[in-house]
C-alpha positions, 0 to 999 in steps of 0.5 A: 121594112114595114109597108107603111114606111114605104108610103113616104119612101123616095124610090129613085134608083132603088127597087123594092122587093117583097119578101115572103116568110124571110128568116132572120138569124143571129149569133147570141153569146153569153159573156162572163169574166174569165175565172169567175163563176156565175152567180147561182141566179145567173147560172140558172138564167144561162141554163134556161137560155141554152135550153131554149135556143139549143 
């Protein structure tokens, strides 16, 4: 949470802990119709995404 949001935060029953350098991960996927090839432009975008996140 941004620090500014804590100024109006009701802290009753909650404990706030500062995190230093937290890492955030998520799974990404590319969805396409089964049996239908991607357009050339979409395939190029897929390659860029795979190359960037590999």
